[in-house]
C-alpha positions as a printed Julia matrix, in Angstrom:
196×3 Matrix{Float64}:
   2.18  76.77  58.97
   4.14  75.43  55.87
   5.02  72.07  57.6
   1.37  71.28  57.98
   0.63  72.22  54.2
   3.52  70.03  53.32
   2.28  67.21  55.29
  -1.28  67.35  54.03
  -0.08  67.62  50.5
   2.0   64.43  50.96
  -0.84  62.75  52.56
  -2.95  63.62  49.67
  -0.41  62.51  47.17
   0.03  59.09  48.93
  -3.73  58.59  48.99
  -4.08  59.36  45.33
  -1.15  57.1   44.48
  -2.84  54.18  46.4
  -6.21  54.82  44.69
  -4.36  54.56  41.36
  -2.48  51.33  42.27
  -5.9   49.83  43.16
  -7.59  51.04  40.09
  -4.75  49.79  37.67
  -4.89  46.42  39.33
  -8.58  45.73  38.77
  -9.43  43.77  35.66
 -10.05  45.43  32.4
 -12.99  43.32  31.69
 -15.06  40.59  33.32
 -16.51  38.11  31.09
 -19.38  35.88  32.55
 -19.86  32.36  31.01
 -22.67  30.03  31.96
 -21.86  26.19  32.01
 -22.92  24.2   29.07
 -26.05  21.89  28.87
 -25.99  19.45  31.97
 -27.64  16.15  32.5
 -29.9   18.06  34.98
 -31.16  20.17  32.04
 -32.32  17.26  30.3
 -33.77  15.21  33.22
 -34.97  17.07  36.39
 -35.61  13.73  38.2
 -31.83  13.2   38.27
 -31.8   15.66  41.07
 -33.7   13.21  43.25
 -30.59  10.75  43.31
 -27.7   12.82  42.37
 -26.61  15.84  44.48
 -26.49  19.21  42.45
 -22.68  19.62  42.63
 -22.18  16.16  41.03
 -24.27  16.81  37.83
 -22.1   16.46  34.68
 -22.48  18.02  31.32
 -24.07  16.37  28.4
 -22.04  15.6   25.18
 -23.87  18.69  23.88
 -22.89  20.79  26.89
 -19.09  19.68  26.23
 -19.4   20.86  22.46
 -20.9   23.93  23.73
 -18.01  24.54  26.26
 -15.49  24.05  23.36
 -17.52  26.35  21.05
 -17.59  28.88  23.81
 -13.79  28.49  24.15
 -13.28  29.3   20.31
 -15.53  32.32  20.65
 -13.61  33.55  23.73
 -10.51  33.27  22.02
 -11.75  35.43  18.96
 -12.73  37.99  21.69
  -9.65  38.23  23.74
  -6.99  37.26  20.9
  -3.73  36.67  22.78
  -4.63  38.79  25.72
  -3.9   36.94  29.1
  -6.91  35.86  31.36
  -7.57  34.68  34.69
 -10.35  32.13  35.37
 -12.56  31.9   38.48
 -15.24  29.2   38.55
 -17.76  27.33  40.66
 -16.73  24.19  42.29
 -19.73  22.37  40.59
 -18.72  19.46  38.29
 -20.53  21.01  35.29
 -18.79  24.33  35.7
 -15.44  22.71  35.85
 -16.11  20.65  32.71
 -17.05  23.93  31.01
 -13.84  25.5   32.15
 -11.68  22.55  30.83
 -13.63  22.77  27.59
 -13.08  26.8   27.19
  -9.39  26.33  28.04
  -8.61  24.15  25.34
  -9.03  27.04  22.89
  -6.41  29.27  24.71
  -2.72  28.98  24.58
  -1.36  27.89  28.08
   0.72  30.94  28.38
  -2.33  33.21  28.24
  -3.72  32.06  31.57
  -2.48  34.37  34.19
  -2.97  32.15  37.3
  -3.98  28.55  38.24
  -7.74  28.29  38.06
  -9.4   29.73  41.26
 -12.42  27.6   42.17
 -14.64  29.61  44.79
 -17.73  28.09  46.22
 -19.1   31.76  46.78
 -20.03  31.7   43.05
 -21.79  28.36  42.88
 -25.34  27.85  41.9
 -28.18  28.66  44.21
 -28.74  26.07  46.73
 -32.28  24.41  46.29
 -31.67  21.63  48.99
 -29.76  18.52  49.06
 -31.86  16.19  46.92
 -34.94  17.64  44.96
 -38.02  15.4   44.87
 -39.67  16.65  41.78
 -43.35  16.96  43.23
 -41.93  18.96  46.14
 -39.79  21.28  44.12
 -42.84  22.03  41.88
 -44.65  23.16  45.04
 -41.81  25.06  46.18
 -41.52  26.86  42.8
 -45.27  27.79  43.07
 -44.5   29.27  46.51
 -41.48  30.98  45.1
 -43.6   32.61  42.46
 -46.09  33.95  44.98
 -43.25  35.21  47.29
 -40.69  36.51  44.71
 -37.68  34.97  43.15
 -35.33  37.04  45.07
 -36.94  36.45  48.57
 -38.23  33.02  48.65
 -35.88  30.51  50.45
 -35.89  27.03  49.43
 -36.27  24.45  52.23
 -32.63  23.46  53.13
 -31.56  25.96  50.48
 -31.15  29.63  49.62
 -33.12  32.7   48.57
 -31.99  34.98  45.78
 -31.22  37.45  48.48
 -28.8   34.81  50.1
 -27.24  34.42  46.62
 -26.69  37.99  46.1
 -24.95  38.36  49.39
 -22.69  35.61  48.92
 -21.66  36.72  45.36
 -21.25  40.21  46.56
 -18.63  38.95  49.27
 -16.79  37.32  46.21
 -16.69  40.38  44.09
 -16.13  42.99  46.52
 -12.58  41.9   47.59
 -11.81  40.12  44.45
 -11.72  43.29  42.38
  -8.64  44.31  44.13
  -5.97  41.69  42.56
  -2.89  40.71  44.51
   0.26  42.4   43.22
   2.5   40.58  40.81
  -0.24  39.62  38.51
  -0.49  41.25  35.07
  -3.02  43.88  35.17
  -3.9   43.97  31.25
  -6.21  40.7   31.51
  -9.73  39.58  31.36
 -11.46  37.77  34.15
 -13.64  34.71  33.31
 -16.26  33.76  35.52
 -17.87  30.42  34.95
 -21.08  29.61  36.84
 -24.86  29.25  36.62
 -27.55  31.47  35.66
 -28.61  32.4   39.24
 -25.22  33.79  39.97
 -25.49  36.34  37.03
 -29.17  37.16  38.05
 -28.39  37.53  41.55
 -25.43  39.77  41.0
 -26.54  41.78  37.87
 -30.29  42.01  38.54
 -31.19  42.01  42.32
């Protein structure tokens, strides 16, 4: 049955071609960047009156973002990059600082802001004495499993981030393949994804 063998060989060839296109479209490197120092890093009581997504960078945090951009430029040279960022204010401010060190034509696409890579949700407003009790409970239960009231557990973050990275590693056609990805987020994102 030569026709069946030819059809099977063709099907195998087409499948390998598809796998190669997917592999070639993946980023060559993913660089993780944490946002700079925030007002919340200096004053935990700020979270009692300001929602977490609205916390800004400090002056030091802005300087850290600029310095990070210079280090990034030294690392990637003139290679093209694509940015993905959390929608939190401090993360977007960090992104602005980082991008100042790059040439505009190095940026492959418009910044992609995706809420799936945001910080772990600790609740709407975080009253310090209540949060201290929650942190004690988290230490007993485990960082990965403890779910904050009106918030998320580390396991929730891991699942959310996995939904971002799974389909995101297959890049839409038409974008350059020789590029770096830069993900700007908070420490829990990285710990949740890299260290479940």
